[in-house]
N, C-alpha and C positions, 0 to 999 in steps of 0.2 A: 243568479239564475242557474249557474252550473252546479252549485252545491245543492240547490233545491231539486234540480232535475236528477242529480245523483241519488238523493234521498227517495225521490219518487220511484226511480228504477230499483232501489233496494227493496221496496215493498213487494216487488215480484219475487224476490228471494224468500221473503217471509211467507208469501202465499205458497211457493213451491215446497216449503217445509211442511205444509199440510197434505201434500200429495200422497205420501205413504199411508197416513191415517185414513183419509177419505177413501183411498183405494181399498184398503183392508176392510173398511166398513161397508163397501159397496156390493159385497157378495161375490159371486163367481162368474160374473159377466166376462166373456172373452175380450182381450185387449182392443182389437179393432172395433168391435161393437161399442165398447165403453168409450173409445176415442171418438167415434162418430157421434154418439149422443152428447158427449161433453163439449166437443167443438161446436156442435149445433147450438147448445145452450150458450156457449161463450160468444157466439156471433149475434145472439138475439139482442143484447143491449145496444150494440152498434146499429143493428137493423132498425130497432125502435127509434134510436136517435136520428137516423136518416129519414125515417118516416115523419118524425116530429119537425125536422128541419130539412126539408127536401133540397134546399139550395146547397147543402153540403155534399150532395151526391156528385157534384162536379169534381170534388176532390178525389173521387175514385178513378178519374180518368188519368192514368199514369202510363209511362212507357212499359213495354212488355217485360223489360229486364227487372222492373220493380216487382211485378206480379210473379214472375218466375222465381226470383230470389225469395220472396215471402212464402210462397206455397211450398217450394222445395225445402225451405228452412223448417217450417212447422210440420208439414206432412213427412218430409224426408227424414227428419230427426226421429219422429215417432215410428215410422216404418222400419228404420234401421235398428232402433232400440228394441222393438218387439222381435225383430229378426235375430238380434244378438241373444236375447233371452231364450229364444226357441232353440238356439244352436250352441249355447255355452252356459255353464253355471252362472246363476244370477250375480254372485259375489264378484267374480272375475270380470264379467261383462260390464257390470255397473262401475267397477273401478276404472276400467279402460275408458268407458263413456264419459266419466267425470274428468277426463283430461281437458275438456272444452274450456274451463276457466283459464287454465294455463295457456292454452292456444290463443285465447282472446287477448290476454295480457301481452304475450310475446308478439303476437301478430299486430297489435296496435302500433308497434314501432313503424309499420309501413303506412300508417294513416297520416294525411297531411296535418301538420300542426301538433302532432303528438311526439312526446319524448319518453322513451322507456328508461326508467331509472332503476338503480339497484334495489331500492326498497320495494318496487312493484314486483320484481322477480322473486326476491327472497320471501316477501309476504305471501305470494302466491304458492311458492314451494312449501311453505309452512302449512298453508291451507290444504294443499294436496296431501301432505303427510298426515294431517288430522283426518282427512277424508279416508285415507288408506286404513287408518286405525278403526274408523267407524265401520266402513264397508267390509273390511277383512278381519273383524274382531274374532270371528270363529275359525279363522284360517284361510289361507289363499293357496291354491295349487293350480298353476297353469299347466294345461295338457294339450299337446299338439293335435289331439283328436277333435278339439273344438276350434280349430283355426278359422272356420267359416264364421262362427259366432264372434270370435275375437276381432276378425276383420270388419264385421258389421259394426261392432262397438267402436272401433277406431274411426270408421267412416261417420258414425253417429257423432262423435266428438268434433270431427272436422266440419261436419255439416252445420252444427249449431254455432260453432265459433265463426265459420265463414258467413253464416246468416247475420250474426250480430255485428261483425266487422263491416259487412256490406251495407247493413242498415245505417251505420254511421255516415256513409257517403250519400244517403238519401235524406239529408237533413231537411230539405225543402218539401219532402213528401209528408202529408198529413197522417197522423196515427189512425185516422178513419179507415185507412186501407187494411188495417189488421182485421177489421170485420170481414173483408173479402178473403183474407188468408184463412181465417177460422172456418168460414162457410165452405171454402174449397176443400180444406182439410177434412171437414166432416163428410163431404161427398166422396172423396177418395178413400177415406177410412171405411165408409159404408160398402163401397165396391170390394175392398179387400175382405171385409167381414163376410159378405155374401159368397165370395169365392173360396175363402179359406176356413171359415169357422161355423160352428153350430150356434144358433141364437139361444141365449140364456137371459131371461129377464130377472130383475131383482124380485125377491120373494116377500119383502116386508116394506112398510112405509119408511122405516129407518134406513134401509138400503137405498131407497129412492132419494131420500134426503141427502145421503152421502154422494150419490151421483150428481144431484143438483149442486151440492157444494163444490164438487170437482169442476163442474162446468162454469160455475160463477167465479171461482177464485183461481186455483192453480192452473186450470186448463181454459181460463177465460180472461178475467181482468189482468192476470199476471202478464200476459203477452202484450197488452195495451201499454201498461206502465213500463215494461221492459223496453218496448219500442221507443217510448218517449225518453227513457233514461239513457239508452245508448246513443241516441241522436243528439241529446242536449247536455248530458252529464259527463262525468269522468269515467270513460269506459274501462280504464285500467283498474280503478278502485272497484267498479262494479264486477269486473272479472275476478279479482282477488276475493271480494266479499262473497262471491257465489258459492265458495266452499262452505259457507255457513249453512246452506240449504240442507245437505245431508245430516249435518250435526243437529240443527234445529229439528229436523224431521225425526231423528232418533230421540231427542229430548221430548218431543210431543208424544211419541209412542210410549216412552217410559211413563210420562205423566198420565197417559190414558190407560196404562196397564197392559199394553201390547208388547212391552219389552222390559228387561230388567236393568237397573242402574249398575254401573261398574266403574272401576278406576280407569279403564280404557276410555270410556266416554268422557271422564273428567280431563284426562290428558289431551284427548282430541279437542275438547272445548278450549283448553289453553292454547293449543297450536293454531286452531282456526281463528280464535279471537285475536291472538297476538299477531298473526299474519295479516288479518284485515286492518288492524290498527297501524301496523307498520306500512302497509301499502297506502293507507290513507293519511299518513303523517303530514304530508305537505298541505293537504286540505285542512286538517285539524289545526296545525300551527298557524296557518294563514288566517283562519277564523279567530284564533286567539289574539293574534297581532292586531287584527282589524277591530277587536272588541275594545271599548273604552276601559281605562284603568279604574 
């Protein structure tokens, strides 16, 4: 069950790898407007499921701390990430924000029943190194003039790590609540859009398809399977494997013609893949031992 849940959680990382491609193809819609539409789309499958099986609506009755954690996790992460990008160069802000997998792995030592092993830490650091190569392949230059943006990016990393670790303690809470998280995030994003941005709609059917793809996969289904994975799977392996997202995202962009291949990407691939395998070595060898000869 734990291995299955871990693999289900990993599909979130695969979907997040499509985030850059779909975002690039979605046109010039401002971030909070895009977030509002995508999270609304992401909540629709859950809403339809609740309408089809109204008895599941009782699963939404949860303590306030569950709702506060979930909404702060989804909306807080995106609000801080957009704030970081508005106040600091995208490369440095993204690199800082991608500390969250490392924070998940190290923070997991505080969870009941979890043991932090050397391979988890080393595997995650290798993944971080690979991510640094990907994100900063055109150069990294931190500047004190962008401290507000850097600070928002740090808070962004801590917010998603904190949400993921807290979710682990809500094992008895149904993943149905993610529907509420997404809907609330859509409403809050709409408020931010109306207050801070000028509305820009997609200009072509292709751009609308990209927006729909964002809402259905990386800004929709991904949060449901991530919730299930961190609650029931190996959160340390999922944390380390999360560094595959920026690498896979770059590979998707290369295959789609939005980026050029390079040796830097190849080296990052080795680091991230090696780190993920190292972090997951106990699960891999356990499955091999369990298999018949």
